[in-house]
C-alpha positions in Angstrom: -27.4 22.9 26.9 -28.6 23.2 23.4 -26.6 25.4 21.0 -29.6 26.5 18.8 -31.6 29.8 19.9 -34.5 28.2 18.4 -36.6 25.9 16.2 -39.7 25.9 14.4 -42.1 23.0 15.3 -44.9 21.6 12.8 -47.9 23.1 13.1 -50.8 22.8 10.7 -51.5 26.5 9.8 -49.6 28.9 11.9 -46.0 29.2 13.0 -44.8 27.5 16.3 -41.4 27.9 17.8 -39.6 26.4 20.6 -36.9 29.1 22.0 -34.3 27.4 24.2 -33.0 28.9 27.2 -32.7 27.6 31.1 -34.1 30.8 32.7 -37.0 33.2 31.5 -34.6 35.7 30.2 -32.7 33.6 27.8 -35.6 31.6 26.6 -37.6 35.1 26.1 -34.9 36.6 24.2 -34.5 33.8 21.8 -38.0 33.8 21.5 -37.7 37.6 20.3 -34.9 36.7 18.0 -37.1 34.1 16.4 -39.8 36.4 16.0 -37.7 38.9 13.7 -35.8 35.8 12.1 -39.0 34.7 10.8 -40.3 38.2 10.0 -36.9 39.0 8.0 -33.4 37.9 7.2 -31.4 39.5 9.9 -28.1 38.8 8.4 -27.9 42.4 7.2 -29.4 44.0 10.3 -27.1 45.9 12.3 -27.7 46.9 16.1 -27.5 50.7 15.6 -30.7 51.8 17.4 -31.6 51.1 21.0 -35.6 50.2 22.1 -36.5 50.4 25.7 -39.6 49.3 27.5 -41.1 47.5 30.6 -43.7 44.7 30.7 -45.3 44.0 34.2 -46.6 40.7 35.3 -45.8 37.7 37.2 -47.7 35.2 35.1 -45.0 33.7 32.7 -47.4 33.0 30.0 -49.0 36.4 30.1 -45.7 38.0 30.3 -44.3 36.0 26.9 -47.4 37.2 25.2 -47.2 40.7 26.2 -43.7 40.8 25.5 -43.7 39.2 22.0 -46.7 41.5 21.1 -45.0 44.7 22.3 -42.2 43.8 19.8 -44.7 43.1 17.0 -46.2 46.5 17.6 -42.8 47.9 17.3 -42.1 46.2 14.2 -45.6 47.1 12.6 -45.4 50.9 13.8 -41.8 52.1 14.1 -40.8 49.9 11.2 -37.8 48.3 12.8 -36.0 45.0 12.9 -34.6 44.1 16.1 -31.9 41.3 16.6 -30.3 41.7 20.0 -32.0 41.6 23.4 -31.1 42.3 26.9 -33.8 41.1 29.4 -33.8 41.5 33.3 -36.5 40.3 35.3 -37.2 40.8 38.9 -40.5 38.4 39.1 -42.7 41.6 38.5 -41.2 43.6 35.8 -39.4 42.5 32.6 -37.1 45.4 31.5 -36.2 45.0 27.7 -33.3 46.9 26.1 -33.7 45.5 22.1 -31.3 46.6 19.4 -31.7 46.8 15.7 -32.7 49.5 13.0 -35.2 50.8 10.9 -36.3 48.7 7.9 -34.3 49.9 4.4 -36.4 47.8 1.7 -33.1 48.3 -0.2 -30.8 46.3 2.4 -33.3 44.2 4.2 -35.3 41.3 2.6 -38.8 40.6 4.4 -39.8 37.0 4.8 -43.5 36.5 5.9 -46.2 38.3 8.0 -47.0 37.5 11.5 -50.2 39.2 12.7 -50.2 38.2 16.4 -48.9 36.0 19.2 -51.4 33.2 20.3 -52.0 32.0 23.8 -52.9 28.4 21.8 -50.2 25.7 22.8 -48.3 28.0 25.0 -45.8 26.4 27.2 -43.6 28.6 29.4 -41.3 26.4 31.9 -37.9 27.0 30.8 -36.2 26.1 34.1 -37.5 22.5 33.9 -37.8 21.9 30.4 -34.8 24.1 29.0 -37.2 25.8 26.3 -40.6 27.7 26.0 -42.9 27.2 22.9 -45.3 29.9 21.4 -47.4 30.0 18.2 -47.7 33.0 16.2 -50.6 33.8 14.0 -49.4 34.1 10.5 
């Protein structure tokens, strides 16, 4: 088992990550952590607030894009940084509980902007490969 949660993968223009995990919940959770870790320094983020939502779907690629897009939407509209993710997937519904806090510019250091989650080069086979791969439009 790989001890890393994620790694960045060389890509010409945007940000590609490989998130590790042998199941959908673990790999998706690590992809979510990667998204926020690329957006901001998470070392000062406290899991004080809870955000819950559900994503429906059975196609893993669509589910991943919808999940990460919802998190990016929360970041953009609620101005939150999330760092803990508890996911449950029953084959039809992904239930998400994420914890973090609202952005405080005196406390949190932002890193880079991410505009969207892309389908380009997406790879969602955690059970066979031990990771998923996704591209963020930066």
